[in-house]
Steps between C-alpha positions, in 0.01 A plus 500: 500500500304568816546295813227245569239595754545339841251224578192636671393374839225241511158660545339477842253217537233603749267205436484187713602174338299181530757356741479811715121477516524133601744596774262773615212250516702259714618767743158665527334164569750423774457840664121476481506171692773575755538878522159662528461819703377318811806272500741792458333696780514197729870448437604859556288514818692196621832669430610239245403637157703254292317181408764228446253267329393771255864584429591135441223456245573831327877460501545127443181354354423787262870578461466876546811531719722380217362709214814714480739210567657329194394143426855371557464611863162335546288803414240569235725711277219749449522880500390810684173496306389180672620622839299819442183295447556323833551834675182639345303217656680530833419870503138426412479273808729707729666164554742480795774300325869589457492490121642847432783459747596136439394409144591839353750706702704219657488292183618791284787572741615138487471493120727805489770313692689183418627186666379167628347643817278735301394218267415271793292770668317577175406133467358508853300816428366368170382180667323695774710339772651827620386860541769763457482869592752773413611676818432839346245769589179452303507872417834470318447628145672436166764763443524591869824455696520164675496516879816459707578130487530261792854450631707191432664437838719203414517135403214288631496141621700284266715789383500596135729657247413852609301778339742560217393206283398526140160538334226283647480294815719229638703728731396338827294617795531847653344659806278804443378776730260785437135591475255560216151638555172468308588162349188352339402138570806441716292324764400221261832467318733202524799683348598867509712660228725747679709772337823538697806714441678198350219373276167321502434226756234235558405481867274233647219693665482274805875479561663634819563873497197581282200679647189621319300762688150555356400858420151647512430520127209673329455203267456196723504265200866584429664509845817697561779432746834632614772243434793511741815295450743452789780278386266298276656254257458579133606322181653736246322502164657792312758776522386857580487625140304198377268517800416867447439448128272202575303697758460792260358267235268334751364835618422595140315173436322519833376853436379406153311193621362682804300707249315180406411436863370856523300442182335188641418685820339789309298261281355327806407831661330622181307174449383484861392865498301460179330186636408678824356806326288279277331327793489774763187720472422850617180690429378179338778515239830314468785719618678431173227679309594840645691704242765629740595146600496386137755769418725398790492137392562589136808702594624218719446247220711714267773521764502124548508437125800732468667330796456165324684631195781644713543184708495272196753722324734473798465121518560462127801733505656299783422170328663606173791688657400818318756782520233737627385264776611738780290780348200271445520373858524852638194608299303196621584560865439874479151433364379169648589599854253788503229306317507219757464746788221689325309181418526379860389836638200507267416143602491595868308824445240367257424203722383749761492388861569136420825600331629634831451173689766242583282219368494639146829436315521851349745610769738218404525643150534859618784405733670288234467784247645752745787270592569417134518873423811512721648165402793499256478878459226757528320640198697821547829310483396328179379827346846635571650201319272562201619860489863391517457241224325758281762765587230733631495710816393285793157586646 
C-alpha cells in the first residue's frame, strides 16, 4: 500500500478581494485630498516631510496601522495582503508617512516577541497613538548578518532583574550605549526598537541620552538619521535569540511588502507618462502616436504587469505562511526593484524638460525608486538568495 500524498500547498491568489478594493478606495481618497504632489513638495522643502494629521487619519481612522495586529490587541487582524494594498497606494502617492517602518517592520518585530510590554506597545501602534521605528539600517536585508548590537551598560533607573531573564520582557530598565546609522523615520518616531547584546529594548525617542542626527538622504520623503545612545534607558522586550529571530522575520515581511510599494510607484509613473504623451504634441501629432515611444510604453506596461504578479505573490505567500515565502519574496524584490527604477526613469525622460524640474513630482518618484532599490536588500542580494534557494550557482 503506497503512502498517501502530502497535502499540496494552497494555490497563490493574485486577485484583489472586494475588501481589499474597498480599502484601496479609502486610502486613495485620503491621499488625493491630503497628499497631492504640491503638498508633499511643500513639506519636504520645509524640512518636515511627515504629516501628523495625514498619519492620524490613515493609522487610526482608516485603521491601516493595525492591519497586521491581532484583534485581541486592538488591531484589525488582517493579513499582509491588505497591508500590501495600503503600500501600493502609498507608493502611488510617494506619501511621506512611516508606514513601512512602524506598521510593518516594528509591528512584525513586536509580534515575534512576547510579554506585556510588547502587547501594550502593539495596542498603541494599532490605535495610531505611537510611531515606532526599528533602530536598524534601512539597507539591512533578509538573510544578511545583523549589525553589531548596541551595548547594554548596566541597570537603569529603578534597577531591574538584569539581562539574564527569561523569554519576553519584564526584566526591568537597562542603560544602552552605541550608534546605528541610516535609520529610517527615526526623526518622527516616539519609540525606537533597539537590538542590544542582551536582547531587544524599547527606548523612548525623546528620553535623555538619545540623539537623532538627520542624514542627507536621496529620498526626502523617507528621512534617515543616525541614532546615538549614550546611557539611554531601555525596557527589555526579548532575549537575544528571540530578538534576532523576530528581526529576521520582520525583514522578510518588509522586503515582500516593499515590492508592493515599488509596484504602486511604477504604476503611477506609467499612468502619468501615458497621459502626458497623449496630450503633448510635436509636428502636429501627439507624442504617443510615434511608434518608437509606443514600443517603449508597451515594454514598460509588460514590466509593470509582471511586477504586479510578483508583488501579489509575495504578499499572498506572507499572508498564508507559505513554505516558499522566502523564495517568493526574493523573486519579488529582485524584479520589482528594477521595474520601479525603470518606470521612474522613463517618466522623467519622456516628460522632456518639464520632467527635470523641481515643480514636477517625477523626481520624487525617481528618488523613492532609487532609495527603495537599496532598502531591505539590493536586487543583486535577492538574486543571490534566489540562487541559493534553487541550489544554483549565484550570479
